[in-house]
LOVOVO-674492 format. One record per residue: residue in three letters; x, y, z of N, C-alpha, C, O in turn. Coordinates in steps of 0.02 Angstrom, whole numbers, plus 50000, padded with zeros to 5 digits. Layout:
// LOVOVO-674492
ALAXYZXYZXYZXYZ
...
***
This chain:
// LOVOVO-674492
MET534725355753590534905360453537535595363253551535745364953608
THR536005363653500536675366353509536655373953511536295377053472
SER537035376853556537035384053563537285387353499537795385253472
PRO536925392453474537145395853413537795399653423538115401453374
VAL537995400853486538615404353497539215400053482539735402453459
THR539145393553494539715389053488539685384553427540175381253411
SER539105384253393539055379853335539175383653271539105389753270
PRO539375380253216539475383753153538835386953128538295384253138
ALA538905392853096538325396053066538085391853007538485388652972
THR537435391752995537155387752940536715392052895536465397252916
THR536625389752835536145392852788535715387252762535815381352776
ALA535215389152722534775384052692535155379352648534955373652638
ALA535715381652622536115377352577536605373052614536935368852584
GLY536675374052681537165370052719537605374452761537475380452768
PRO538145371652789538585375452832538885381452796539065381052738
ALA538935387052832539235393052804539985392052799540275387752832
ASP540295396152758541025395652749541405398752808541985397052820
VAL541075403252846541415406852899541135404352966540535404352977
SER541575402353010541375400053076541215405953121541485411453111
ALA540785404853170540635410153219541255411553260541655407053272
PRO541345417753283541925419453324541905415653390541375413853415
ASP542505414653419542545411453484542195415753536542205421853531
PRO541865412553585541525416453637542025420653678542585418553689
VAL541805426553699542215430753741542195428053813541665427053840
PRO542785426753842542775423953910542425428653959542495434753954
ALA542045425854004541715429854055542235432954101542755429954113
PRO542105438954127542575441954175542675437454236542215433954258
ALA543275437554263543405433854325543005436754383542835433254430
LEU542845443254378542445446554429542055452254396542345456654364
THR541395452154404540975457754386540635460154450540345456054486
ALA540675466554465540425468954529540145475954522540305479654476
VAL539715477654570539425484354575539745487954633539845485054687
VAL539905494354623540185498554676539755504854679539745508854632
ASP539395505754734538975511754744539385517154777539475517154838
VAL539645521754737540105526854762539755531554810540085534454854
ASP539095532454803538735537054847538475533754911538095536854948
VAL538675527554923538465524154985539095521555020539215515555022
PRO539495526155048540115524055080539985520255145539485521455180
GLY540435515655161540405511855222540855514855276541015520755273
PRO541045510855324541465513355379542155515355354542385513255301
THR542485519555393543155521955376543665516455386543675512955436
ILE544105515655336544665511055341545215514655380545545519055353
SER545315512855442545825516255482546515515355450546695509855431
ARG546885520755446547565520155420547985515555463548495512855441
HIS547765514455525548165510455571548135502955556548515499155585
VAL547705500755509547745493855488548355492755443548505487055425
TYR548685498055424549305497655385549915498655430550425501255408
GLY549855496655494550395497455542550955492455533550905487655495
HIS551505493755568552115489855562552375487655630552105489655682
PHE552895483655630553115480155690553875479755690554175477655640
ALA554185481755745554915481555751555085478355818554995481255871
GLU555335472255815555525468555875556275467855879556625468055828
HIS556525467155940557235465655950557335458355931557335453855973
LEU557405457255866557425450655838557875450855776557745454755730
GLY558395446855776558835446555718559115453355702559375456855745
ARG559065455355638559345461655614558805466855602558885471255560
CYS558265466455640557735471455632557945478055664557935483255631
ILE558135477855728558345484055762559065485555746559215490655715
TYR559515481155766560235482355756560435480155686560345474355668
ASP560695484855647560875483955577560265484955532560325484755470
GLY559685486055563559095487755524558915495055536559095499355496
PHE558565496355591558425503355609559035506855638559155512755625
TRP559415503255678559945506455718560635504155695560775498255694
VAL561055509055677561755507455659562245510955706562835509455703
GLY562005515555748562435519055794562715525455763562785526055703
GLU562855530155807563075536755783563765536655751563925541155712
ASP564165531655765564845531255737564875527255672565415526155644
SER564305524955647564295520755588564475524755525564335530755521
GLU564795521355477564935524455413564305524955370564285528855322
ILE563795521155388563145521755354562805528155377562795529555437
GLU562525531955330562215538255347561665537155399561235532855391
ASN561685541055452561205540155506561025546855536561365551855527
ILE560475546855572560235552655608560215550755681559735547655705
GLY560725552655718560765550755788560795543355799560555540855850
GLY561095539755751561155532455756560625528655719560695522555710
ILE560095532055696559545528755660559695529055585559855534355558
ARG559635523455552559835522855482559395527355438558775526655438
ALA559705532055401559345537155365558945534455306558385536655293
ASP559235529555269558885527155210558255523155228557775523055190
VAL558265519855285557675516255308557125521255325556545520255308
VAL557305526655359556825531855376556515534755312555905535555308
GLU556935536355264556685539155201556195534455166555675536655142
ALA556375528055163555935523155129555265522555164554745522255131
LEU555265522355230554635521355267554215527555268553595527155269
ARG554525533355268554135539555263553755539855197553205542655193
ALA554055537055145553745537255078553095533255075552685534555031
ILE552995528455120552375524555120551925526255179551435522855193
ALA552105531755214551675534555266551475529355318550875528555333
ILE551965525855347551775520855396551435524355455551705529255481
PRO550855522055476550465525755525550645524355598550565528655641
ASN550905518355612551105516755680551645511455678551705507755628
LEU552025511055731552575506155736552555502955805552585506355856
ARG552505496255806552455492455868553155490355890553565488155850
TRP553295491155956553965489855984553885488856060553425491856088
PRO554315484956095554915481456072554795474056053555275470556039
GLY554185471856054554005465056035553255464456035552905469356048
GLY553005458356020553335452056014553545448956080553495451756134
CYS553785442856071554005438956129554525442656170554555441956231
PHE554935446756136555445450456173555145455256224555445456556275
ALA554545457756210554245462756254554135459956325554185463756373
ASP553995453556330553835450656395554455448356434554385445156486
GLU555045449956408555655449256449556055455756450556615455856475
TYR555765461056424556095467556419555895471956478555305472956491
HIS556395474456514556275478956570556525485856548557125486956540
TRP556055490456540556185496656505556725500956537557065504656502
THR556815500456603557325504556636558035502456615558505506256625
ASP558105496456587558765494356562558955498156498559535498156477
GLY558465501356466558595504656402558565512256405558405515456355
ILE558705515156463558745522456469559405524356501559765520056528
GLY559575530756498560205533156526560765532456475560655530356419
PRO561385534256496561955533756450562035526656423562005521856461
ARG562125526056358562135519356327562695515056356562605509056366
ARG563265517956368563835514056392563705511156462564055506556483
GLU563215513956497563075511556565562465506956568562295504356622
ARG562135505756512561535501556513561725494256522562195491856490
PRO561365490656564561525483556576561355479456514560915481156475
ARG561715473956506561585469256452561075464056475560975463056535
MET560765460956427560295455556442560365450256388560695451356337
VAL560045444556399560055439156350559375438856316558855438456350
ASN559375439056250558755438456212558625430956203558835427856154
THR558265428056251558195420756253557745418156197557815412356177
HIS557295422356173556825419956122557145419656053556995415156014
TRP557575424456037557795425355968558555424855963558905429855962
GLY558795418755959559495417555946559945417056006560545415756000
ASP559655418156067560035417756128560645422356126561185420656152
VAL560555428256095561105433056088561075438156146560555438956178
GLU561635441456157561655446656208561415453256179561605455156124
GLU560995456556216560695462956197561025468456239561025468056300
ASN561305473656205561645478856243561185484656263561405489356297
ASN560565484456242560065489456261560235496456236560005501456264
HIS560645496956183560805503556156560205506756122560175512856115
PHE559735502756100559115505356071558565504356122558325498856133
GLY558365509856154557865509556206557315514656195557175516556138
THR557005516856248556415521156243556565527656205556185529456160
HIS557095531056222557245537456190557395536456116557185540456074
GLU557755531156100557935529856030557315528055990557235530355933
PHE556865524056020556255522255984555805528255973555535529155918
MET555725532456023555305538256015555605543155965555235546555929
ALA556265543655963556595547755912556455544955842556345548755795
LEU556475538355836556325535155772555605536855750555495538555692
CYS555135536355795554435537955778554365545155755553995546655708
GLU554725549755788554695556755767554985557655698554725561555658
LEU555535554255683555835554755616555365551855563555325554555508
LEU555025546555580554565543255533553905546955526553535545855478
GLY553745551255574553085554355575552545549355589551995549855563
THR552705544355631552235538955644552055538855718552395541855759
GLU551515535355734551275534955803551545528755837551515523255809
PRO551805529455898552115523755933551585519055961551055521055985
TYR551755512655957551355507355989551835503556034552245499556012
ILE551795504956098552235502056148551925495656175551335495556194
SER552305490256176552065483856204552335483156275552945482756285
GLY551895482956324552105482356393552265475256412552025470456381
ASN552665474656464552895468156490552415465756544552445468056601
VAL551985461056526551545457856574551815451156596551715448956652
GLY552175447756550552415440956563552905440456621552815436256665
SER553425444756621553915444456675553975451056711554385451856756
GLY553555455856693553585462456724553085463256780552735458556799
THR553055469156807552605470656862552125476256842552245479856794
VAL551595476956881551135482456870551485489056880551355493956844
LYS551945489356928552315495656939552735497456878552785503356860
GLU553045492456846553425493956785552975497056731553165501856699
THR552385494156723551915496956674551745504056692551775508556649
SER551555505256755551355511956777551925516956768551815522456744
ASP552525515056788553095519556784553285521156712553455526756696
TRP553245516056668553435517356598552945522156565553155526756529
VAL552305521356578551815525956549551925532956577551875537856539
GLU552065533456640552205540056670552825543156639552835549056623
TYR553355539156631553975541456602553855544056531554145549156512
LEU553445540756494553315542556425552875548656418553005552956375
THR552355549256459551815553856442551665559256493551245563556479
ARG551975559256552551795564156602552255570156602552865569456600
ALA551955576056605552335582256614552415583756688552155579956730
GLY552755589256705552805591256774553425588556809553945587456777
ASP553365587556874553935585656915553805579156953554025578357010
SER553455574556921553345568056952553995564156949554455566056913
PRO554055558756987554695554956988554915552756919555505553356902
MET554465550056879554665547456813554785553256764555225552756722
ALA554395558556769554515564356726555195567456741555545569656696
ARG555375567656805556025570356825556595565856798557105568356775
LEU556485559256801556995554656775557075555456700557635555256674
ARG556525556456665556565557556593556965563856577557365563956531
GLY556845569056617557215575256607557965574256619558375577056583
GLU558135570456670558835569056684559165565356626559775565756616
ASN558765561656588559025557956530558965561856465559055559056411
GLY558815568456470558875572656411558235574656377558255577956325
ARG557655572656403557015574256371556555577456422556305574056467
GLN556445583956415556015587456463555275586456449554895584956495
GLU555075587256386554375586856369554155579556361554535575356338
PRO553545577956382553305571156372553175569856298553115574456258
TRP553145563456281552965561456214552215560156210551875559256261
ASN551965560056150551285557756138551315550356120551625548556070
VAL550985546256159550965539056145550245537256129549795538556168
THR550145534256072549465532656049549245525856075548715525256107
PHE549635520656062549435513756077549875510756131550485511856132
PHE549575506956176549955503456228549685496456233549095495356248
GLY550125491556221549925484556223549975481656293550475482556327
ILE549455478256313549445474756377549645467556364549225463256353
GLY550305466256364550565459556354550605457556281550375461156237
ASN550895451656269550965448856203550945441256207551325438256246
GLU550515438256169550455430956165550505427656234550935423356245
PRO550085429756281550115426756348549965419356349550135415856397
TRP549645416856296549505409756290550135405756273550125399556275
GLY550685409256255551305405856235551905409156268551995408656329
CYS552315412556227552945415356253552835420756305553305422456341
GLY552235423456310552095428656359551875426056427551595429756467
GLY552005419556441551875417056508551525410356511551445407556565
ASN551305407656453550935401256452550345401356501550245396756540
LEU549965406756496549395407756541548755405256509548705404456448
THR548255404056551547585402756526547245409556514547485414656538
ALA546695409456478546335415656466546095418756531546115424856539
ASP545855414756578545625417456642546195420556682546115425856712
GLN546785417256681547355420056716547545426856687547665431656723
PHE547575427056620547795433256589547285438756596547475444556604
SER546645437156593546135442356596546185446356661546055452356662
THR546365442956715546455446456779547045451256775546995456956797
LEU547595448956746548185453256738548035458956690548275464556701
ALA547665457656638547505462856589547115468456622547255474356610
ARG546635466856663546255471956699546715476056744546645482156748
GLN547175472656777547605476156825548095480756789548155486656807
HIS548455478056739548935482156703548605487956666548865493456664
ALA548015486656636547665491956600547455497556648547465503356629
THR547275495756709547085500756758547665505456774547565511556781
TYR548265502656779548845506756798549225509656739549705513456748
ALA549025507856678549275511456619548835517556612548385517756570
ARG548965522656653548515528256661548615533556607549145534056576
ASP548075537356595548125543256552548415548956592548175550456647
HIS548925552256564549225558056596549145564156551549265563756491
GLY548945569756582548875575856543548375574956486547825572356495
LYS548585577156426548155576656368548225569956332547835568456287
ASP548715565856352548825559456317548285554456336548135553456395
ARG547985551356286547465546356296547695539856263547715539356201
LEU547845534956304548095528556277547525524456247546965524356273
TYR547685521156193547255516156164547565509456183548045507156153
ARG547275506356236547565500356265547325494156229546725493256217
VAL547805489856210547645483856172547805477756215548385476356229
ALA547295474156237547385468156276547575462356230547255461156179
ALA548105458756248548345453256206547835447756203547615445056254
GLY547635446156142547125441056132547405434356112547995432956124
GLY546985430156083547155423356069547515422456002547605427255964
ASN547705416355989548045414655927547525412055877547115407755893
GLU547565414655817547155412355761546415411955781546105417055795
ALA546125405855783545405405155792545205403855865544705400655878
ASP545605406355912545435405455983544915410656003545065415556037
TYR544295409455981543755414155996543565414056069543295418956095
ALA543695408456103543535408056174543945413156213543705416056262
TRP544575414256193545005419156227544705426156219544675430056267
THR544475427656159544165434156148543545435056191543415440456218
GLU543155429656199542555430156240542715431456313542385435456346
VAL543245428156339543435429356408543615436756419543415439756469
LEU543995439656372544195446656379543595451256371543555456456405
MET543125449556327542535453756319542105453556382541795458656400
LYS542075447956414541675447356476541945451956531541575453856576
GLN542595453556528542875458156578542635465356567542665469456612
LEU542405466756506542195473556490541445474556491541205479956508
ALA541075469256474540355469856465539965467356526540195462856561
SER539395470356538538965468156594538585461856575538305458556619
GLY538575460356512538225454356487538145454956412538405459556381
LEU537775450156383537665450256311537305456656291536835458956324
GLY537525459556235537185465356208537295471756247536885476356243
ASP537835472256285537975478256323538075484256276538515484056233
PRO537665489456282537745495156235538335499556251538515503856210
ALA538645498756309539205503156328539705499356372539725500456432
PRO540105494856343540605491156383541075495856419541165501656399
ARG541385493356471541845497356512542435499856470542645496456423
ASP542685505656487543245508656451543895506956488544245511356512
LEU544045500456492544635498156528545215497056480545755499956489
TYR545105492956431545555492656372545115493656311544525491756311
GLN545415496556260545015498856204545015493956145544635494956097
ALA545435488956147545465484056092545715477456118546025476956171
ILE545575472256078545815465456092546165463056029545925464155973
SER546735459956038547135457955979547065450455966546815446656007
PHE547305448455907547445441455892548005441355840548145446355809
HIS548315435455831548875434655785548725429155734548405424155750
TYR548975430355673548895425255621549455425855570549555431255541
TYR549805420355558550345420255508550145415455451549785410555462
THR550405416955392550265412955332550895409155313551445411955310
MET550815402755299551375398455276551075393155231550475392055231
SER551505389755193551245384555148551305377555178550975372955156
GLY551735376855229551845370355259551615370155331551145373655351
SER551945365855370551785365155441552195370055482552645373355456
TRP552045370455546552415374955590553155373055592553585377455597
MET553315366555588554005364355591554365364955524554975365255522
ASP553995365055470554285365655403553825370255363553375367955328
LYS553945376755369553475381655344553495382555269553025385355240
GLY554015380155236554085381055164554625386155148554805390255191
SER554865385955087555395390555065555085397155043554535397455016
ALA555455402555054555225409155033555255409954958554855413754930
THR555715406554924555825407754853555755401554809555655402254749
GLU555805395654838555775389554798555155385654820555165381954869
PHE554615386554782553985383354800553635380754738553715383554683
THR553245375554748552875372454693552225376254682552045380654722
ASP551885374754628551225377654615550735375854671550335379954692
ARG550785369654694550335367554749550465371754811549995373954845
GLU551105372854827551265376954886551045384254876550835387554924
TYR551095386654815550865393454801550125394154817549925398754852
TRP549725389454792549005389954803548815388454875548325391254901
ALA549195384154908549065383054980549175389555018548805391055065
THR549685393354999549825399755031549235404555021549025407855069
MET548975404854960548415409454947547785407254985547415411555010
ALA547675400754990547095398355028547155400355101546655402455131
ARG547745399755128547825401355199547815408955210547585411255262
ALA548045412855162547995420055167547255422155169547065426555208
HIS546845419055126546135420755125545795419055191545265421955207
ARG546075414555230545755412755294545725418655342545315418655388
VAL546155423655332546165429255380545485432655384545295434955437
GLY545125433055328544465436155330543985432455374543585435455410
GLU544015425755372543585421655414543765422655488543315422855531
LEU544405423155503544615424055572544395430855599544155431255656
ILE544475436055560544245442655582543495442355595543255444955645
ALA543125439255549542405438755557542215434855620541735436455654
GLY542595429555634542455425455693542555429255758542115429155802
HIS543115432755764543235436755824542725442455829542485444055883
ALA542575445455772542095450955772541395448555794541035452155828
ALA541215442455774540555439855794540515438955870539995440555900
VAL541045436555900541065435955973540995442756006540615443756053
MET541365447555980541345454256008540665457455997540415461056041
ASP540345456255940539685459055927539175456755979538725460455997
ALA539245450556002538765447956050538765451956115538245452856146
TYR539355454356135539425458156197539435465656186539295469556232
ASP539585467756125539705474756110539405476456041539765477655994
PRO538735476556036538425477655971538555484655943538475485755883
THR538755489355985538895496155960539605496755933539805502055909
LYS539985491355938540675491055911541125496355943541535499455909
LYS541055497256007541475501856043542195499256049542675503056043
VAL542265492756060542915489656070543205487656002542855484655961
GLY543835489255991544145487655928544465480755927544615477855979
LEU544575478255866544945472055856545605473955824545635478155779
ALA546145470755847546815472155822547155465655800547195460855838
LEU547395465555739547805460055714548525462555715548805464355663
ASP548825462655775549455466155780550075461855766550635463955780
GLU549965455955738550505452055705550195448055649549745443955660
TRP550425449255588550195445455531550755445555478551205449655481
GLY550705440955431551185440755376551395433655360551165428955391
THR551825433055309552085426455291552665424555336553055428855357
TRP552715418155349553265415555391553535409455355553205404255352
TRP554145410055329554475404655293555075402055331555285404955381
ASN555345396455307555985394155334556505399555323556485403055272
VAL556975400255368557475405555362557915404255301557975398655276
GLU558225409655276558675409055220559265404655239559545405355293
PRO559465400055194560035395655209560655399755228560805404855197
GLY561005397355279561615400655301561515406255350561995409455371
THR560885407655369560765412955418560575409855486560385404055490
ASN560645413855539560485411555606559745409655610559315413755596
PRO559575403455629558875401355631558445405755677557845406455666
GLY558765408655728558395412855774558285419955750557965423955785
PHE558555421655691558495428455666557905429355617557735434955600
LEU557605423855595557015423955552557095428455490556645432155472
HIS557675427955459557795431755398557555427755338557745422055329
GLN557125430855296556865427455238556805432355180556725438355190
GLN556825429655119556725433855060555985435455054555565432755090
ASN555825439755006555155442454998555005442754924555315446554887
THR554535438654901554395438054829553735441354812553385444154854
LEU553565441054747552915443554725552355439854761551835442754775
ARG552455433454776551945429654813551785433154879551195433554898
ASP552285435654914552175439054978551755445354968551315446855009
ALA551895449054914551495455154901550765453454889550325457154910
LEU550635447854855549935445754843549605443354907548995444354915
VAL549985440354952549705438655018549495445055053548955445255084
ALA549905450155049549725456555080549085459355048548655461855084
ALA549025458754982548425461254948547795457754973547285460954982
VAL547835451254983547265447455009547075450055078546485450855094
HIS547585451355120547445453955187547125460955184546655462255221
PHE547375465255140547095471955135546345471755120545955475355150
GLU546155467355074545445466855056545035464755117544485467355129
ALA545295460055156544945457755217544905463355268544395464255301
PHE545445467155275545445472755323544905477755306544535480155349
HIS544855479455241544355484355220543645481755232543205485555254
SER543545475355218542875472555225542635472455297542035472155310
HIS543105472755345542925472555416543135479055451543315478955509
ALA543105484555414543325490955441542895493355500543115497555539
ASP542295490555506541865492655562542125490155629541955493055681
ARG542535484855629542785482155692543545482155696543825483255749
LEU543885480955640544615480655640544905487655641544795491455594
ARG545265489455694545515496255702546285496655695546555502055688
LEU546615490855698547345491055702547615484455674547325479155687
ALA548155484755636548505478755613549235480455603549415486055584
ASN549665475555616550385476655611550715470755576550685465155600
ILE551015472155518551365466855482552025465455517552355469955542
ALA552215459055517552835456955549553335454855495553195450355456
GLN553915458155493554115464155529554415469155480554475467555421
THR554605474955502554755480455457555405479655419555435481055359
VAL555935477555453556595477255422556925470455436556995468455493
ASN557135467055383557585461255387557295455055421557655450255431
VAL556655455155440556365449555478555685447955449555275452455439
LEU555555441455435554915439155410554705443355349555125444655306
GLN554065445355345553825448755284553975456155287553535460255299
SER554605457855277554835464655290554715469355231554625467255174
MET554725475755248554675481055197555335482055161555355482955101
VAL555875481855200556535483255172557035478155198556975475555253
LEU557535476655156558095472455175558725476755170558815480455122
THR559165476155219559785479955217560375475155205560385469455230
ASP560855477655167561455473755150562035478655151562215481555099
GLY562345479455210562865484455216562585491355203562105493455234
HIS562895494955155562665501555137562045501355093561725506555082
ARG561875495455067561335495055019560675493355052560645489855103
LEU560135495955022559465494755047559035492254989559065494954934
VAL558625487155002558195484154951557465484954973557285483055028
LEU557065487654928556345488054940556025481554915556145479454859
THR555625478454957555335471954940554675472854901554385478254902
PRO554435467554867553775467954836553225469854885552755473454867
THR553275467554947552775469354997552785476855011552255479855020
TYR553375479855013553435487055020553015490554966552635495154981
HIS553095488254905552745491454849551985490554855551615495154838
ALA551765484854880551045483854891550775488854941550235491654932
PHE551145490054995550945495055045550925501955014550465505855027
ALA551425503554973551455510154940550845511154895550575516654892
MET550635505954862550075506454815549405507254850548895508754818
ASP549385506154916548765506454954548685512754995548195513355033
VAL549135517454989549105523455032548445527155022548195530255069
GLY548155526954963547515530254950546945527654992546445531155001
HIS547005521555019546485518755061546525521155134546055520155172
HIS547075524355153547155526455222546605531355242546535536655211
ASP546235529755294545705534055321545185535855269544875541155273
ALA545095531655219544565532655169543955528555188544005523655225
ALA543385530455161542765526755174542735520655128542815521255068
HIS542605514955158542575508755119541975508855072541425510755092
LEU542095506755010541555505854961541495498454947541925495654912
PRO540985495154973540925487954961540915486254886540575489654847
VAL541285481154867541285478554799540825472454799541005467154826
ARG540245473154769539725467954772539725463954707539525466554655
PRO539945457654710539965453554648539275452554618538775451954653
VAL539255452354552538665450654514538825444254476539235444354430
GLY538495438854493538655432454461539245429054493539435430554550
ASP539535424454457540075420254483540735424054485540855428554445
VAL541155422154532541835424654538542315418954523542215413354548
ALA542825420154484543315414954469543615412154533543795415954578
GLN543685405554536543945402354596544245395654579544155392954524
ARG544615392954628544885386254620544955383154689544935386654740
GLU545045376654691545125373154755545865372554771546275371054728
ALA546025373754834546715373154857546715372254932546355375554968
ASP547135367654955547225366455027546565365155062546465367155119
GLY546105361655027545465360055056544975365755060544475365455096
ARG545105371155022544675377055024544525379254952544885377554906
VAL544005383054945543855386354881544135393354884543965397354929
VAL544575394954837544955401254840544755405754782544825403654724
PRO544515411854795544415416554741545095418254709545585419354745
THR545125418454644545765419854611545855427254596546395429254574
VAL545335431254609545405438454602545115441754665544655439154696
THR545385447554682545105451654737545065458754711545465460854669
ALA544595462554738544545469654721544255473354781543805470754815
THR544495479254794544245483254849544275490554828544685492554787
ALA543835494654857543785501654838543645505954899543375503554949
SER543815512354894543685517154947543655524054918543855525154861
THR543395528754957543335535654934543545540454988543405539455047
LYS543885545754967544125550855014544255557254974544565557054921
ALA544015562755001544135569354971543945569454897544295572554856
GLY543395566254880543145566354812543475561654763543275561254705
ALA543985558054785544325553254742544135546154762543945544854820
VAL544195541554715544055534454726544705530654714545015531354661
THR544885526454762545465521954753545205514954743544785512454781
VAL545455511654691545285504654676545925500654674546405502654640
THR545945495054709546495490454704546215483454688545685481554713
ALA546575479754647546345473154626546945468554616547475470754595
ALA546845462254632547385457454625547145451454585546585449154593
ASN547585448954541547475442654507547985437754535548585438554525
LEU547745432754570548185427954603548425422454556548885418754573
ASP548115421754498548265416154453548935417354417549005422254381
PRO549415412854427550065413754393550055411554320550545412654285
ASP549525408354298549505405454230549065409154181549105407854121
ALA548645413654205548185416954159548015423954183547995425354243
GLY547895428454135547645435054151546925434654174546605429454170
ALA546665440254199545975440354223545665447154208546005452354212
THR545025447054190544655453154178544215454754238543865450354264
VAL544235460954260543805463254314543385469054287543655473754258
GLU542725468654296542275474054276541935476854337541585473254374
LEU542025483354349541715486654406541225491854380541405496554345
ARG540595490954399540065495654379540005500954433539705499654486
LEU540275506754421540285512054470539655516254464539515519354412
ARG539255516254519538615519654518538605525254570539015525354616
GLY538125530054560538025535254609538545540654608538675543854659
HIS538845541854551539365546854546539375549454475539195545954428
GLY539575555754467539665558554400540245555254365540555550654392
PRO540415557654306540965554754268541615554854308541795559754340
LEU541965549354305542615548654339543165547754286543055544654234
GLU543735550554301544315549854257544885546454294544965547254354
LEU545265542554257545835539154285546425544054290546675546454239
SER546635545454351547195550254359547855546854373548385549854363
GLN547835540654397548455537154413548315529654413547795527454439
ALA548775525754385548685518454384549375515154381549805517154342
SER549465510154423550095506554424549955499154434549435497254459
VAL550435495054414550375487854421551025484954447551565486954426
LEU550965480254493551535476454520551475469354495550995465854512
THR551945467154455551895460354427552585458054407553075461854408
ALA552625451654388553245448654363553045442254327552485439854335
GLY553495439554289553345433454252553255427354295552995422254272
ASP553465427754358553455421854402553345424354473553665429254493
PRO552895421254512552775423554581553385422654626553385425154683
ARG553895419054603554505418054642554995423854635555495424154670
GLU554855428454589555315433954577555365438354640554885439254677
HIS555975441054650556095445254709556665450054694557015449354644
ASN556745454754737557265459854729557865458154772557805455354827
THR558445459954746559085458954782559485465354777559315469954740
ALA560035465454814560485471254810560765472054740560905477654718
GLU560845466554704561105466854635560555468654585560695471854534
GLU559935466654599559365468254555558795471054597558295467654609
PRO558855477254620558365480054667557695481854635557215483054672
GLU557645482154569557025484154536556705478454496556305479654452
ARG556885472354512556615466754474555855466254482555505464654434
VAL555605467654541554885467754553554705474554581554805475954640
ALA554445478954538554285485754558553705488154516553605485854460
PRO553305492854542552725495254505552925498854440553435502254437
VAL552505497954390552575501554326551875504154308551385501854336
PRO551835508954261551185511454241550735505854214550965501354178
PHE550105506154232549615501154211549215503754152548915509054155
GLU549225499954097548885502054036548255498054022547955498753969
GLY548045493754070547505489154057546825491354081546385487154091
ALA546725497954092546075500354116545715504054059546015508254026
THR545085502354049544675505753998543985506954026543755503554072
TRP543645511953998542965513654019542465511553966542605511953906
SER541895509353988541315508353944540725511253981540415507854022
GLY540565517553967540075521054007540335521854078540865524754088
SER539955519454127540175519854196540505513454221540635512654280
THR540645508854175540965502454194541715502954181541945504554126
LEU542105501554233542825501554229543055494354217542915489854257
ARG543395493254162543635486554144544385486254154544755490454128
LEU544605481254191545315480354206545555473754178545245468554191
GLU546085473954139546395467854113547025466554154547545469554142
LEU546965461954202547505460754249547975455354222547745449954202
PRO548635456654221549105451354202549115445754254548855446754309
PRO549385440054237549475434754288549865437354348550295441754342
THR549705434754406550025436754470550195444154470550775446054462
SER549675448154480549775455354478549355458854530548845456254553
TYR549585464854549549205469254594549175476054562549685478954542
VAL548575478754557548455485054521548155490054569547725488354610
SER548375496354563548105501854603547905507554557548295509454514
LEU547305510154566547055515554524546745521054567546445519754619
ARG546835527254544546525533054576546055536254525546265537854469
LEU545435537054544544925539954500544695546554530544575547054590
VAL544625551554487544405558054511543825560554468543775558854409
GLY543385564554499542805567054463542925574054435542485576954403
***
């Protein structure tokens, strides 16, 4: 029998003169959100950032020097500070990255003109004058109102270096390192939140095995001591991508066995790294010139981050079912071939709407695993890889990714509200995977609900219906959308607002159901209040 919805209407005398209306397309996503059943808190620290001595991230990015014609605060670029304060960056990781494991912190203190030079062997083989060191970084964190994440040197450093640096940073009184800090102009200790035990020890951090590194991690973590009221959150460098075996080795150093209800408090988190690209490691793809196939391959690989978080979390759950130990994704983001005409070792790339949607996919995964994921850092903040801002002389450009971060501030330290699909979710096959073409995530804090949703499809709009339950009437107080006619669109010094948020008019209510009409390739952020 032919469906009466799609067949012509009939009468006893024959076909009617008026055809039945076309069927209404099903929503790309229909889901239930129980506002009165909040989940774990989404730590603001999953929106962390990363600043390495790499290319133009530090020099000409954060640091221009006190004599620069560019407006600065003690040598720190003022417009960069203003832009990052506006998105409330919660933490900043420094000095690397690969650079961290060849950086000796004592070279970056004292009068700048007397600091020894070094060679940055990892990134362009350039000479580093060490003008941006510990005092400059901590001053930057104070200007940003952000919490420092210091990466210690395990690869080429010593346990004494680790111990002395932590003492220099955080100890009051008249200890040797506290006295040295005072001689360099800072009497009071700083508050340091996060301290990294090494970086990528499986690669640039020493080409170690997991067993080799686990011994060093225990040793360095022991001597990265808490001084006074400062309590370090120590992050042991974990494996790359799906190296779950590395995570297990590090967990075994903390747990007495499977199901340990109280693992040792030696280091408080284990990290892993994951980058998104459309091609191979040797040919990662262009930042701005990509085919539809490459676009969807990028989205498929971005979605993989949720599986990786779940995989590492499963290993950790086996040894730590109480979830005492945190997981940190302290390097993530898109990695493309460098912009033509730039130094290959500087990793300078443009940032398009596609990059912002990759970030949106990651945010949804971070929220879904808020019970274990405590920290994440996008690589990198200025002028390198998937950056927030690009600098061009006196000019500063906010990237689409910057705007995606700005649109997510409502999720910081909010309780996750699971978005539970009802029925099918729109999807397509790409790069050997099935990829959802829409994402949605929600959270609640201080009586307000934040909803963000992305339509990854560049060719068609998408409808999202969210049935909000367990709450009185909600009103839309703020809504914005980030979109463009093409996912290749990006901002430049000449056109800095080409991809920027605008008011979103596609939200409507039907009872307690919120209906969103998402444009192609778009990211939407809404704030609902009762």
